[in-house]
C-alpha positions as a printed Julia matrix, in Angstrom:
595×3 Matrix{Float64}:
   0.0     0.0     0.0
   1.18    3.52   -0.71
   0.75    5.99    2.12
   1.4     9.7     2.63
   4.74   10.58    1.07
   7.32   12.86    2.58
   9.71   13.23   -0.36
   8.53   16.73   -1.27
   8.69   19.94    0.73
   5.06   21.05    0.54
   3.86   23.31    3.33
   1.67   21.59    5.93
  -1.25   23.36    7.57
  -3.14   22.81   10.84
  -5.83   20.18   10.39
  -8.72   22.38   11.42
  -8.05   24.78    8.53
  -6.27   22.52    6.03
  -7.36   22.44    2.43
  -5.43   20.5    -0.2
  -4.35   23.6    -2.15
  -3.49   25.89    0.77
  -0.42   28.05    0.01
  -0.61   27.28   -3.72
  -1.1    29.91   -6.42
  -2.71   29.44   -9.81
  -2.65   31.57  -12.95
  -5.63   30.67  -15.11
  -5.64   31.15  -18.87
  -7.77   29.7   -21.63
 -11.32   30.02  -22.97
 -13.42   31.59  -20.23
 -16.28   29.11  -20.64
 -13.86   26.22  -20.04
 -12.05   27.81  -17.1
 -15.06   29.01  -15.07
 -15.27   25.79  -13.08
 -11.48   25.47  -12.86
 -11.15   28.85  -11.17
 -14.08   28.27   -8.82
 -13.06   24.77   -7.72
  -9.38   25.57   -7.24
 -10.33   28.53   -5.09
 -12.69   26.39   -3.03
  -9.85   23.88   -2.54
  -7.61   26.61   -1.1
  -5.59   27.99   -4.01
  -5.14   31.68   -4.68
  -6.28   32.16   -8.28
  -5.63   34.87  -10.84
  -7.2    35.11  -14.28
  -4.38   35.5   -16.77
  -6.17   35.72  -20.11
  -5.3    33.33  -22.97
  -2.75   30.6   -22.46
  -2.42   27.81  -19.94
  -3.36   27.06  -16.35
  -0.36   26.8   -14.03
  -0.44   25.96  -10.35
   2.51   25.84   -7.97
   3.98   27.06   -4.71
   3.79   25.56   -1.25
   6.81   23.39   -2.03
   5.48   22.11   -5.37
   7.03   22.61   -8.78
   4.57   24.16  -11.26
   1.96   21.91  -12.84
   0.5    23.1   -16.14
  -2.74   22.23  -17.91
  -4.21   23.46  -21.16
  -7.87   23.34  -22.07
  -9.51   23.72  -25.47
 -12.74   22.88  -27.29
 -11.07   20.44  -29.7
  -8.24   20.06  -32.19
  -7.38   22.92  -34.49
  -9.28   22.64  -37.76
 -11.83   20.16  -36.41
 -14.72   22.63  -36.49
 -15.25   22.11  -32.75
 -15.12   25.69  -31.53
 -17.67   26.06  -28.74
 -20.26   24.24  -26.64
 -22.76   23.83  -29.48
 -20.3    22.33  -31.96
 -18.76   20.09  -29.28
 -22.21   18.73  -28.38
 -22.97   18.19  -32.07
 -19.83   16.22  -32.89
 -19.66   14.01  -29.8
 -23.25   12.73  -29.95
 -24.59   14.7   -26.99
 -27.2    16.37  -29.2
 -28.28   12.98  -30.51
 -28.65   11.42  -27.05
 -30.37   14.41  -25.43
 -32.71   14.63  -28.42
 -33.91   11.02  -28.28
 -36.96   11.88  -26.19
 -37.94   14.42  -28.88
 -37.16   12.25  -31.9
 -34.69   14.78  -33.32
 -31.24   15.96  -32.15
 -31.31   18.83  -29.67
 -28.56   20.74  -27.94
 -28.52   21.06  -24.17
 -29.29   24.64  -23.26
 -26.72   24.55  -20.48
 -22.94   24.42  -21.01
 -22.6    20.81  -19.94
 -19.39   19.92  -21.77
 -17.64   23.1   -20.65
 -18.57   22.18  -17.07
 -17.33   18.6   -17.44
 -14.12   19.82  -19.07
 -13.49   22.18  -16.17
 -13.87   19.39  -13.6
 -11.59   17.1   -15.63
  -8.98   19.87  -15.81
  -9.02   20.25  -12.03
  -8.54   16.49  -11.8
  -5.46   16.71  -14.02
  -3.93   19.46  -11.88
  -4.61   17.61   -8.62
  -3.23   14.38  -10.05
  -0.03   16.16  -11.12
   0.46   17.52   -7.61
  -0.21   14.1    -6.08
   2.41   12.53   -8.35
   4.96   15.05   -7.14
   3.97   14.58   -3.5
   4.51   10.85   -3.9
   8.03   11.35   -5.19
   7.3    11.16   -8.91
   8.8    13.44  -11.52
   7.0    16.76  -12.15
   4.03   16.31  -14.43
   4.23   17.27  -18.06
   1.66   19.57  -19.64
  -1.79   17.98  -19.63
  -4.43   18.93  -22.18
  -8.14   18.47  -21.6
 -10.57   19.1   -24.44
 -14.33   19.45  -24.53
 -14.66   16.91  -27.33
 -12.99   14.2   -25.22
 -15.16   15.21  -22.3
 -18.17   14.81  -24.58
 -17.13   11.33  -25.65
 -16.76   10.38  -21.99
 -20.26   11.64  -21.17
 -21.82    9.51  -23.93
 -19.48    6.53  -23.48
 -22.25    4.19  -22.29
 -24.56    5.14  -25.17
 -21.67    4.82  -27.61
 -20.78    1.39  -26.23
 -24.37    0.22  -26.68
 -24.43    1.51  -30.27
 -21.4    -0.64  -31.07
 -22.57   -3.8   -29.3
 -23.2    -7.22  -30.84
 -26.96   -7.03  -30.31
 -29.73   -4.4   -30.35
 -31.08   -2.5   -27.37
 -33.45   -4.32  -25.02
 -35.93   -1.48  -25.64
 -36.01    0.16  -29.04
 -35.24    3.87  -28.61
 -38.25    5.99  -29.51
 -39.54    9.42  -28.52
 -41.3     9.83  -25.19
 -40.82    9.88  -21.47
 -41.64   11.63  -18.23
 -42.45   13.93  -16.57
 -46.1    13.27  -15.87
 -48.68   15.97  -15.12
 -51.47   15.95  -12.54
 -55.05   17.12  -13.04
 -54.19   20.39  -11.29
 -51.23   21.05  -13.56
 -48.3    19.85  -11.45
 -45.48   18.3   -13.54
 -43.64   15.58  -11.66
 -41.05   12.82  -11.91
 -41.71    9.27  -10.74
 -38.99    6.99   -9.41
 -38.78    3.4    -8.23
 -36.35    0.56   -8.79
 -38.97   -2.03   -7.85
 -41.44   -3.38  -10.46
 -43.86   -4.23   -7.64
 -43.92   -0.62   -6.45
 -44.35    0.54  -10.06
 -47.38   -1.67  -10.51
 -48.86   -0.76   -7.11
 -48.56    2.98   -7.85
 -50.42    2.71  -11.13
 -53.05    0.32   -9.79
 -53.79    2.86   -7.05
 -54.58    5.35   -9.83
 -56.75    2.82  -11.75
 -54.39    2.57  -14.71
 -55.13   -0.15  -17.3
 -53.26   -3.38  -16.55
 -51.81   -3.67  -20.06
 -50.42   -0.11  -19.88
 -48.81   -0.88  -16.5
 -47.12   -3.96  -17.94
 -46.04   -2.24  -21.16
 -44.69    0.82  -19.34
 -42.31   -0.88  -16.91
 -39.61   -1.92  -19.35
 -39.11    1.47  -21.05
 -39.27    3.1   -17.59
 -36.65    0.68  -16.25
 -34.31    1.21  -19.21
 -34.7     4.98  -19.54
 -31.34    5.5   -17.8
 -29.73    3.4   -20.5
 -31.58    4.59  -23.6
 -32.26    8.3   -22.78
 -35.88    7.88  -23.82
 -38.98    6.21  -22.42
 -41.82    5.57  -24.87
 -44.56    4.91  -22.31
 -48.11    4.01  -23.32
 -50.03    7.26  -23.65
 -52.58    5.8   -21.23
 -50.19    6.38  -18.32
 -49.95   10.09  -19.06
 -53.74   10.22  -19.41
 -54.14    8.52  -16.02
 -52.12   11.1   -14.09
 -54.02   13.95  -15.77
 -57.2    12.59  -14.16
 -55.86   12.79  -10.59
 -54.84   15.67   -8.36
 -51.31   16.09   -7.1
 -52.5    15.24   -3.59
 -53.98   11.96   -4.82
 -50.82   11.1    -6.77
 -48.66   11.71   -3.7
 -50.95    9.48   -1.69
 -50.64    6.69   -4.29
 -46.84    7.0    -4.17
 -46.77    6.82   -0.38
 -48.96    3.7    -0.35
 -46.97    1.92   -3.08
 -43.4     2.68   -2.08
 -42.71    4.63   -5.27
 -41.55    8.25   -5.02
 -42.69   11.37   -6.84
 -41.08   14.79   -7.05
 -42.63   18.0    -8.32
 -40.49   19.81  -10.88
 -39.01   22.77   -9.04
 -38.01   26.04  -10.68
 -34.58   27.6   -10.71
 -35.94   30.49   -8.71
 -36.97   28.04   -5.98
 -33.54   26.41   -6.02
 -31.81   29.79   -5.96
 -33.88   30.76   -2.94
 -32.6    27.83   -0.9
 -29.06   27.63   -2.32
 -26.56   27.77    0.53
 -23.49   28.24   -1.69
 -21.91   25.08   -0.27
 -18.91   23.45   -1.91
 -19.8    20.58   -4.26
 -17.84   18.19   -2.03
 -16.62   18.1     1.56
 -13.23   16.98    2.86
 -12.47   16.13    6.47
  -9.06   15.09    7.77
  -9.26   12.14   10.17
  -6.61   10.48   12.33
  -2.87   10.34   11.57
  -1.87    7.84    8.92
   0.98    5.38    8.52
   4.5     6.13    7.24
   5.04    6.39    3.49
   6.18    3.49    1.35
   7.89    3.43   -2.04
   5.79    4.65   -4.95
   5.56    3.96   -8.68
   4.17    7.36   -9.69
   5.06    8.65  -13.15
   4.26   11.92  -14.9
   1.38   10.41  -16.89
   0.35    7.8   -14.28
   0.48    9.79  -11.03
  -1.66    7.28   -9.13
   0.43    4.24  -10.09
   1.06    2.12   -7.0
  -2.2     3.16   -5.31
  -5.14    0.81   -4.78
  -8.78    1.87   -5.04
 -11.48   -0.37   -3.58
 -14.84    0.43   -5.18
 -18.27   -0.74   -4.04
 -20.27    1.07   -6.68
 -23.61    0.65   -8.42
 -24.84    2.06  -11.72
 -22.81    5.11  -12.86
 -21.64    7.56  -10.21
 -19.12    5.58   -8.1
 -18.06    3.22  -10.92
 -17.22    6.2   -13.15
 -15.28    7.88  -10.34
 -13.18    4.74   -9.84
 -12.8     4.23  -13.61
 -11.14    7.64  -13.95
  -8.83    6.92  -11.0
  -7.82    3.76  -12.86
  -7.04    5.76  -16.0
  -4.68    7.85  -13.86
  -2.77    4.72  -12.88
  -4.49    3.31   -9.79
  -5.27   -0.37   -9.36
  -9.06   -0.63   -9.03
 -10.81   -3.56   -7.32
 -14.59   -3.74   -7.53
 -16.6    -5.17   -4.64
 -19.52   -7.06   -6.18
 -22.32   -9.14   -4.62
 -22.24  -12.95   -4.73
 -22.73  -13.99   -8.34
 -21.22  -10.74   -9.6
 -22.69   -7.38  -10.53
 -26.09   -8.08  -12.14
 -25.5    -5.16  -14.5
 -22.82   -7.25  -16.24
 -25.75   -8.89  -18.02
 -27.59   -5.71  -18.97
 -28.19   -5.68  -22.73
 -26.83   -5.03  -25.26
 -23.73   -7.2   -24.88
 -20.29   -7.5   -26.42
 -18.76  -10.97  -26.13
 -21.43  -11.84  -23.56
 -20.78   -8.84  -21.27
 -22.87   -5.69  -21.1
 -21.35   -3.02  -23.34
 -22.54   -0.32  -20.95
 -20.97   -2.09  -17.98
 -17.66   -2.34  -19.83
 -17.7     1.39  -20.56
 -17.3     2.1   -16.83
 -15.66   -1.05  -15.52
 -13.21   -2.44  -18.06
  -9.79   -3.12  -16.63
 -10.98   -3.41  -13.04
 -10.39   -6.44  -10.86
 -13.38   -7.86   -8.96
 -14.03   -9.64   -5.69
 -17.41  -11.03   -4.63
 -18.44  -10.1    -1.1
 -21.78  -10.33    0.68
 -21.66   -7.17    2.78
 -24.6    -8.44    4.86
 -22.58  -11.45    6.07
 -20.25  -10.82    9.05
 -17.53  -13.08    7.62
 -17.52  -11.27    4.29
 -17.43   -7.88    6.03
 -14.26   -9.05    7.76
 -12.83   -9.89    4.33
 -13.76   -6.42    3.14
 -11.99   -4.83    6.09
  -8.9    -6.89    5.26
  -8.96   -5.5     1.73
  -9.46   -1.98    3.06
  -6.4    -2.39    5.28
  -4.24   -2.65    2.14
  -6.04    0.0     0.06
  -5.55    3.74   -0.36
  -9.11    4.65   -1.32
 -12.51    3.14   -0.55
 -15.35    4.59   -2.63
 -19.03    3.62   -2.58
 -22.5     4.93   -3.39
 -24.65    2.73   -1.16
 -28.01    3.99    0.03
 -27.83    6.64    2.78
 -27.16    5.12    6.21
 -26.27    1.67    4.89
 -22.52    1.97    5.54
 -23.09    3.03    9.16
 -25.65    0.25    9.66
 -23.11   -2.35    8.48
 -20.23   -0.74   10.43
 -18.48    0.08    7.17
 -18.51    3.85    7.56
 -15.39    6.04    7.67
 -14.94    5.7    11.44
 -15.0     1.9    11.15
 -12.72    1.52    8.13
 -10.13    4.08    9.2
  -9.79    2.08   12.4
  -8.2    -0.67   10.28
  -6.47    1.73    7.87
  -5.72    5.18    9.32
  -4.31    6.37    5.96
  -7.51    5.62    4.05
  -9.26    8.14    1.83
 -12.9     7.18    2.42
 -15.18    8.49   -0.34
 -18.97    8.52   -0.49
 -20.67    9.57   -3.73
 -24.31   10.1    -2.83
 -27.42   11.95   -3.91
 -28.1    14.85   -1.59
 -25.18   15.17    0.88
 -27.74   15.62    3.68
 -28.29   19.22    2.53
 -32.06   19.08    1.91
 -34.57   17.97    4.52
 -37.32   17.02    2.05
 -35.14   15.31   -0.54
 -36.62   12.41   -2.52
 -34.65    9.37   -3.71
 -31.2    10.53   -4.78
 -31.24    9.42   -8.43
 -30.3    11.43  -11.51
 -33.78   12.34  -12.72
 -35.11   13.09   -9.25
 -32.21   15.44   -8.53
 -32.76   17.09  -11.91
 -36.42   17.55  -11.02
 -35.74   18.89   -7.52
 -33.05   21.39   -8.59
 -34.63   22.94  -11.69
 -32.21   21.45  -14.24
 -35.05   21.05  -16.74
 -35.44   24.81  -16.89
 -31.98   25.32  -18.41
 -31.57   22.22  -20.57
 -34.53   23.3   -22.73
 -34.9    26.86  -24.06
 -37.82   29.21  -23.7
 -41.0    28.08  -25.41
 -40.48   24.42  -24.46
 -41.61   22.57  -21.34
 -38.89   22.82  -18.64
 -38.4    19.06  -18.25
 -35.31   17.12  -17.13
 -33.09   15.56  -19.76
 -33.26   11.79  -20.09
 -29.52   11.77  -20.69
 -27.85   10.88  -17.37
 -26.38   14.34  -16.91
 -25.93   14.32  -13.15
 -24.84   10.7   -12.71
 -21.94   11.38  -15.06
 -21.11   14.82  -13.69
 -21.51   13.4   -10.18
 -18.98   10.7   -11.04
 -16.55   13.38  -12.23
 -17.04   15.23   -8.95
 -16.4    11.98   -7.1
 -13.02   11.57   -8.82
 -12.2    15.22   -8.14
 -13.05   14.77   -4.45
 -10.93   11.62   -4.12
  -7.95   13.36   -5.75
  -8.38   16.32   -3.41
  -8.5    13.86   -0.51
  -5.36   12.07   -1.66
  -3.5    15.38   -1.95
  -4.71   16.45    1.49
  -3.5    13.11    2.85
  -0.07   13.7     1.33
   0.13   17.19    2.84
  -1.18   16.39    6.32
  -0.24   12.75    6.84
  -3.82   11.99    7.89
  -6.59    9.83    6.51
  -9.4    11.8     4.88
 -13.15   11.44    4.4
 -14.57   12.99    1.22
 -18.22   13.3     0.24
 -19.61   14.29   -3.15
 -23.15   14.26   -4.46
 -25.49   14.63   -7.4
 -26.74   17.82   -5.73
 -23.21   19.21   -5.79
 -22.95   18.3    -9.47
 -26.24   20.08  -10.17
 -25.04   23.19   -8.34
 -21.83   23.26  -10.39
 -23.77   22.88  -13.64
 -26.41   25.43  -12.69
 -24.15   28.05  -11.06
 -24.48   30.75  -13.77
 -28.24   30.18  -14.13
 -28.76   30.23  -10.36
 -27.02   33.61  -10.15
 -29.35   34.93  -12.85
 -32.42   33.51  -11.13
 -31.36   34.97   -7.78
 -31.03   38.39   -9.45
 -34.53   38.08  -10.93
 -33.26   37.57  -14.49
 -34.71   34.84  -16.72
 -31.95   32.21  -17.02
 -33.51   30.36  -19.95
 -31.99   30.63  -23.42
 -34.18   32.02  -26.23
 -36.58   29.8   -28.16
 -34.83   27.5   -30.6
 -31.46   27.78  -28.85
 -29.09   25.02  -30.03
 -31.67   23.48  -32.32
 -29.74   22.07  -35.3
 -30.8    22.85  -38.86
 -32.18   20.02  -40.96
 -30.58   19.21  -44.3
 -31.72   16.76  -46.97
 -29.59   13.98  -45.47
 -28.94   14.98  -41.87
 -28.44   17.93  -39.52
 -25.95   20.73  -39.03
 -25.27   22.73  -35.87
 -24.08   26.33  -36.07
 -21.85   27.64  -33.34
 -23.68   29.75  -30.76
 -22.3    32.99  -32.21
 -23.33   31.99  -35.76
 -26.74   30.53  -34.94
 -28.86   33.66  -35.46
 -27.36   34.39  -38.87
 -27.4    30.72  -39.93
 -31.14   30.48  -39.23
 -31.78   32.9   -42.08
 -30.58   30.34  -44.64
 -32.85   27.58  -45.89
 -30.64   24.5   -46.09
 -33.41   21.9   -45.95
 -33.02   21.03  -49.63
 -29.24   20.77  -49.5
 -27.08   17.84  -48.53
 -25.11   18.36  -45.33
 -21.8    19.0   -47.11
 -23.3    21.68  -49.38
 -25.14   23.3   -46.46
 -21.9    23.57  -44.49
 -20.09   25.01  -47.5
 -22.8    27.63  -47.93
 -22.69   28.77  -44.3
 -18.92   28.76  -44.18
 -18.85   30.76  -47.4
 -20.68   33.49  -45.53
 -18.19   33.43  -42.66
 -20.34   31.31  -40.33
 -19.17   28.38  -38.21
 -21.12   25.12  -38.28
 -20.53   21.38  -38.19
 -22.41   18.19  -38.98
 -24.41   16.66  -36.14
 -23.51   13.08  -35.2
 -26.8    11.16  -35.18
 -25.41    7.62  -35.37
 -23.0     7.17  -32.48
 -21.4     4.14  -34.1
 -20.18    6.45  -36.89
 -17.86    8.19  -34.42
 -15.37    5.34  -34.92
 -14.54    6.78  -38.33
 -15.1    10.48  -37.63
 -11.87   12.51  -37.96
 -13.18   15.47  -35.92
 -12.68   14.25  -32.31
  -9.15   14.73  -30.95
  -8.87   11.17  -29.64
  -9.43    7.84  -31.33
 -12.29    5.52  -30.35
 -10.92    2.0   -30.06
 -12.25   -1.46  -29.19
 -11.47   -3.27  -25.95
 -10.67   -6.97  -25.56
 -14.39   -7.8   -25.75
 -14.94   -5.76  -28.89
 -16.79   -2.98  -27.06
 -16.17    0.63  -28.1
 -13.77    2.47  -25.79
 -13.48    6.25  -25.75
 -10.07    7.93  -25.41
  -8.8     9.07  -22.02
 -10.15   12.54  -21.24
  -6.63   13.92  -20.66
  -3.56   13.8   -22.88
  -0.05   14.26  -21.51
   2.71   15.77  -23.65
């Protein structure tokens, strides 16, 4: 096991005020949209930041040699020049648009936000490598197009699988609306609770049966073509009656909140929390390198679905050994269709390259085995249901008793910040925080996206929090507990819109914002600055290539929209190559490149 290193001369701070970047200074240069999150998160982690215009991002001081990162939209000449064109090329428009039946751009700067978080990860990882005795990191580049490929990696993997989707993607999905006009999300992971909820509202039995499968797979397909009868049923009942049916069935419902409501309760909290625990053990030899700063570290992951598995996956890409804790018989999501070589393509997108151990955490003997594994690990990360770790005596206080140097990471839903929070899943957090109001422009219903925006962004925050915890461990010599959440991810994504809402300004983009233009054989997406002028040209009768030539001939920027994700394998525009893993499943490039 690798423990806190002492080979560097970084300044140490008292534990009650320590933050991982205390005494460090950062000059921030690059596109403002891509550096907004970088500046904010580095400052929250303790660095003194200064905007330095165009150029690179360089952090140093406190005993560290400078670490440099560059951020860009894409490769020069690729046509990827802003959020709109990055979403178009990487398939984000196609996935977000599935519920509508046509590609649509997200009204919020999702890829810029993800790129910012990934850039912070690169800087933290470079500092950790130094702290562990490795050579100073080389320049790391993070681009929005690679961030985009990462965000759609599960959808891309499914598109390149050996078999079709379990549910054919088609337009449709929640939210539902009550008789008194309340739009709401419904959530349950239990088919029995699903059926009981709808029976309580007198829904037709065949509609209940037909609706479960698209509802169950909506996280995977980004659409949910329910029978129209289910929408008709909720429109016949009041919100009070619907809430009663949910309470009786065990399902959960959440009214779609507005951004103004979220802004009114926003406490400005950090998107993660870090708490130094007891003193750790002496350092051991490390294998850190400039491009694998976590080499020699072991991450133990007990994750479900997306959030924790993605966090651990990224730690593995940075060099850590990752061991998954799975239930007896293995993770059931290994069998989730569609498959490549008999293994779920989606599962491989987040879990390829990991080792696995089967442990029944409800069995005392297996919990002892888990503690033995923890004793030799550097990080333990999980996203179990709230309270489950404490109930099983697997919380931070229990596991740091066997490994004082542990970074204990919990990636949850709400971070205990809201008293009336529903189930902490992606679509419920979107509903509760007003995300739907910014992902669709004015003139459209403010409904959550069926792309798993917050699960992915929450996973990125989880990696960021673990890296911050590892750096704090190196600087203090203590074990660390870190907590991240989907709520924190939503707050990072919504920060500019929440400031507008708090000031009484409408945060929604104008009608038609980031709607691609149809051509005779596809779609094109103008850049945001070219969109108004591009809309004046009728390109519907032109092929995509001719339409692009026409707009570019008038000095406008536009690019073709990727509608078939499997075509990305042969698309020259992204800055990294999409490959195939040992099972034949598509694998996106690492989100960072070191040079």
